[in-house]
Residue frames relative to the residue before (quaternion, step in Angstrom):
aa qw qx qy qz dx dy dz
I 1.0000 0.0000 0.0000 0.0000 0.00 0.00 0.00
F 0.6611 0.4955 -0.3162 0.4664 3.69 0.87 -0.91
E 0.6470 0.5197 -0.3840 0.4048 3.64 0.81 -0.66
R 0.6552 0.4996 -0.2728 0.4967 3.51 1.02 -0.79
F 0.6258 0.4935 -0.3748 0.4737 3.63 1.01 -0.68
E 0.6330 0.5314 -0.3636 0.4298 3.71 0.82 -0.61
V 0.6142 0.5161 -0.3178 0.5054 3.52 1.04 -0.80
I 0.6581 0.5111 -0.3259 0.4466 3.70 0.80 -0.81
V 0.6727 0.4852 -0.2840 0.4811 3.54 0.93 -1.03
T 0.6734 0.4890 -0.3179 0.4542 3.61 0.91 -0.80
L 0.6098 0.5429 -0.3344 0.4706 3.56 1.06 -0.68
I 0.6817 0.5047 -0.2966 0.4389 3.47 0.92 -1.01
C 0.6246 0.5458 -0.3187 0.4587 3.62 1.16 -0.84
V 0.7057 0.4800 -0.2797 0.4398 3.54 0.92 -0.92
L 0.6337 0.5115 -0.3124 0.4892 3.58 1.12 -0.78
S 0.6413 0.5132 -0.3263 0.4679 3.62 0.93 -0.81
D 0.6475 0.4891 -0.3402 0.4752 3.63 0.96 -0.77
F 0.6628 0.5004 -0.3361 0.4441 3.56 0.81 -0.94
I 0.6442 0.5216 -0.3167 0.4611 3.64 0.95 -0.83
A 0.6747 0.4546 -0.3166 0.4877 3.66 0.87 -0.86
I 0.6238 0.5294 -0.3713 0.4391 3.62 0.93 -0.63
C 0.6509 0.5130 -0.3002 0.4723 3.58 1.04 -0.93
I 0.6645 0.4839 -0.3144 0.4747 3.63 0.82 -0.80
F 0.6408 0.4953 -0.3412 0.4771 3.75 0.95 -0.65
M 0.6245 0.5200 -0.3364 0.4759 3.52 1.05 -0.78
I 0.6775 0.4488 -0.3518 0.4645 3.65 0.72 -0.72
L 0.6500 0.4917 -0.3418 0.4678 3.69 0.88 -0.69
I 0.6446 0.4888 -0.3590 0.4655 3.62 0.87 -0.59
V 0.6408 0.5048 -0.3126 0.4867 3.62 0.97 -0.77
R 0.6786 0.4401 -0.3180 0.4946 3.65 0.81 -0.86
C 0.6257 0.5468 -0.3509 0.4317 3.69 0.91 -0.50
F 0.6463 0.4763 -0.2908 0.5204 3.50 1.17 -0.87
E 0.6331 0.5212 -0.3534 0.4501 3.58 0.92 -0.81
W 0.6940 0.4351 -0.2874 0.4963 3.74 0.83 -1.01
L 0.6819 0.4987 -0.3466 0.4076 3.73 0.72 -0.82
F 0.7655 0.3269 -0.1766 0.5253 3.71 0.99 -0.87
D 0.4017 -0.7529 0.4517 0.2601 3.53 1.18 0.07
L 0.2253 0.8165 -0.4771 0.2343 3.41 1.05 1.10
K 0.3329 -0.7349 0.5455 0.2271 3.68 -0.97 0.84
Q 0.7927 0.1896 -0.1595 0.5569 3.59 0.93 -0.61
K 0.1747 -0.8353 0.5186 0.0522 3.52 -0.88 1.03
G 0.3980 0.7680 -0.4277 0.2623 3.51 1.22 -0.03
F 0.6640 0.5230 -0.2679 0.4624 3.47 1.11 -0.87
L 0.5648 0.6056 -0.3857 0.4067 3.74 1.26 -0.32
Y 0.6329 0.6065 -0.3735 0.3035 3.59 0.84 -0.99
A 0.7265 0.4574 -0.2848 0.4264 3.68 0.71 -0.79
P 0.6697 0.4405 -0.3258 0.5013 3.66 0.94 -0.64
L 0.6609 0.5279 -0.3307 0.4187 3.57 0.83 -0.69
T 0.6044 0.6005 -0.2807 0.4420 3.46 1.23 -0.98
M 0.7035 0.4514 -0.2216 0.5022 3.41 0.95 -1.25
I 0.5982 0.5297 -0.3781 0.4675 3.77 0.83 -0.58
I 0.7274 0.4753 -0.2775 0.4098 3.49 0.79 -1.10
F 0.5757 0.6124 -0.2955 0.4541 3.45 1.25 -1.03
Y 0.7607 0.3951 -0.2053 0.4724 3.61 0.66 -1.17
L 0.5926 0.5138 -0.3902 0.4824 3.60 1.09 -0.41
T 0.6682 0.4952 -0.3208 0.4532 3.68 0.85 -0.66
Y 0.6319 0.4986 -0.3207 0.4992 3.60 1.14 -0.82
Y 0.6804 0.5197 -0.2955 0.4239 3.45 0.91 -0.88
L 0.6559 0.5385 -0.3068 0.4310 3.62 1.01 -0.72
S 0.7907 -0.1646 0.1146 0.5784 3.59 0.87 -0.85
K 0.3223 -0.7630 0.5409 0.1463 3.50 -0.94 0.92
T 0.7596 0.2336 -0.1275 0.5935 3.56 1.15 -0.74
Q 0.6280 -0.5176 0.4285 0.3924 3.64 -1.37 0.11
F 0.6138 0.5391 -0.3556 0.4542 3.62 1.18 -0.53
E 0.6522 0.4800 -0.3330 0.4831 3.57 0.97 -0.73
F 0.6151 0.5305 -0.3541 0.4635 3.55 1.00 -0.70
D 0.6615 0.4894 -0.3351 0.4589 3.67 0.73 -0.83
F 0.6892 0.4667 -0.3111 0.4587 3.52 0.82 -0.90
L 0.6257 0.5336 -0.3092 0.4777 3.64 1.07 -0.71
Y 0.6483 0.5239 -0.2872 0.4719 3.63 1.09 -0.97
Q 0.7052 0.4811 -0.2629 0.4496 3.60 0.82 -1.04
N 0.8114 0.3313 -0.1406 0.4606 3.58 0.93 -0.69
L 0.7769 0.2530 -0.1602 0.5538 3.62 1.22 -0.26
I 0.7581 0.4295 -0.2903 0.3957 3.53 0.44 -1.13
V 0.5546 0.5538 -0.4473 0.4309 3.80 1.02 -0.48
Y 0.7242 0.4170 -0.3218 0.4450 3.69 0.74 -0.78
I 0.6487 0.5056 -0.3499 0.4486 3.70 1.03 -0.58
N 0.4688 0.6671 -0.4078 0.4109 3.57 1.24 -0.20
L 0.6012 0.6036 -0.3214 0.4134 3.37 1.08 -0.79
V 0.6021 0.5233 -0.3346 0.5017 3.62 1.23 -0.90
F 0.7320 0.4443 -0.2947 0.4242 3.60 0.63 -1.12
Q 0.7274 0.4695 -0.2856 0.4111 3.54 0.99 -0.54
Y 0.7876 0.2509 -0.1512 0.5421 3.51 1.21 -0.34
L 0.7129 0.4902 -0.2701 0.4225 3.61 0.72 -0.85
I 0.7301 0.4021 -0.2430 0.4962 3.55 0.78 -1.09
P 0.6146 0.4980 -0.3829 0.4771 3.75 0.84 -0.45
L 0.6015 0.5353 -0.3581 0.4727 3.62 1.07 -0.76
L 0.6638 0.5310 -0.2717 0.4511 3.62 0.75 -1.09
L 0.6625 0.4851 -0.2714 0.5022 3.55 0.95 -0.95
G 0.6482 0.4941 -0.3328 0.4743 3.62 0.83 -0.79
L 0.7001 0.4391 -0.3102 0.4699 3.66 0.84 -0.82
L 0.6081 0.5274 -0.3786 0.4569 3.55 1.08 -0.47
S 0.6559 0.5107 -0.2986 0.4689 3.60 1.07 -0.83
L 0.6239 0.4728 -0.3839 0.4898 3.67 1.01 -0.56
F 0.6397 0.4895 -0.3835 0.4517 3.70 0.77 -0.72
K 0.6313 0.5231 -0.3529 0.4509 3.64 0.93 -0.79
I 0.6350 0.5164 -0.3330 0.4682 3.66 0.85 -0.98
K 0.6685 0.5364 -0.3108 0.4108 3.62 0.83 -0.80
K 0.6144 0.5483 -0.2740 0.4968 3.43 1.31 -1.07
I 0.6881 0.4776 -0.2941 0.4604 3.58 0.87 -0.94
K 0.6532 0.4960 -0.3259 0.4702 3.63 0.93 -0.75
K 0.6575 0.4994 -0.3336 0.4550 3.67 0.98 -0.51
Q 0.5906 0.5721 -0.3668 0.4352 3.52 1.10 -0.36
F 0.7325 0.3497 -0.1912 0.5519 3.62 1.13 -0.64
């Protein structure tokens, strides 16, 4: 029973990772589409996928490198993603709302 249980747990982990990656990819494409006011978005999938793939491969090749990088660098960079980028996106959306209100 335990051998089968490990397979089920591994399968659930792999599927959940795949679903999370797909959701993040859709969100990235929608953000680019909204930010740059694009009508067609099909051409964004391949370049963004390749950029993300090579960035993750460049950052760490093994789990040990990733752990070291996470403990010494990523924890501090998360502050940028938690506060600075949402602030900039909020300001951009405020300017976009003012621009839309001026049109009408």
